[in-house]
Steps between C-alpha positions, in 0.01 A plus 500: 500500500192707568318722255636798694863428419676752273563235235137393491381860489734578209386187320138604534578849370696354207200287400277806510748703293513235228121505467458877544253690279484820707655739248556536127850353515356149522399536134854527367700270728632155418579412860447702814813533715424481874863513615730247660753448775515438870178529699712617794720744309658790686496699176232526230582651160218669310526590132257662258327226300593186309672545165476266204744244647307493826168477316631196313639320806271615783809587708621846610817672376611273219720577199760775512331694781488180703870440450571858609287450810694182578824698471366767736376239745849350511642844585241516779607157627165350405362230272156459348430221746545737794271779378154538350474662156179636353352797313238765564297361211480129443412511129702624202364834373446500120786656310703506823324824594506644852222358720207738547401630842186285531695190393761566767242566768310176446817289504638668812168469682415145398843336477821691576385637836391153606831351388690750714270431795559125465879530484553786745842596361755718675535709184312552173727611214313702239674476163399793284240772487185288463578299811577820692177662386291194580629443853610844620180679402530879495867480600578313178241643264606765251854526634809436287649160573838669549354669811395165648776249424727409785248624755320298765135559587258364757129447464228249582737343751756423229848621409559584133813568300480653151761402242524482124339228294755245373396577141615860549822384664573295188470801270666784689845472662430771759178326603683169525762653729229647722311169513823319590550748783145446627546124505836522678334711769209255509748222575657701781160592643374142502828373649482754780121471545508880508216740416439515128670827408673433172657775293 
């Protein structure tokens, strides 16, 4: 395996994430959370930032939100081993606050963008408003999440789908129904290898 393989590239990025001191979030983390999954995934899932469970384990989407994501993945005909799961920010923000713009920008530039380049997925699923803002730029910034979910976007040579964060799907029945619908359409889209228009 050469250093140019996706797995090796992701491993190098993960090492850099775990040692990162590029923003203030390094001061409050227990463990940085680079992400995990297949280096050749067709689909990458991007969340906001690690929570307390993720900070403790160093793994993305643990606890109740992780179980909800697993449920949604099953609806989509996917398993964790088939996808790559990560966050915009790799460190747990203190008090579970929303990541700040400069914190998002450094993580996208230094780590998330490189992860996506290494994997080259067919589709990037953005779960929640922070992920949409970070990767859709002006199209996702300052817009209500309700105006973005279920929509597909293209940019930087990538296809994006915006859906709700699993934590929101856990709390609100209407959100859960919408997320279920998005993942059923995701399954159909991947099965048909059709353009990523999911509504």
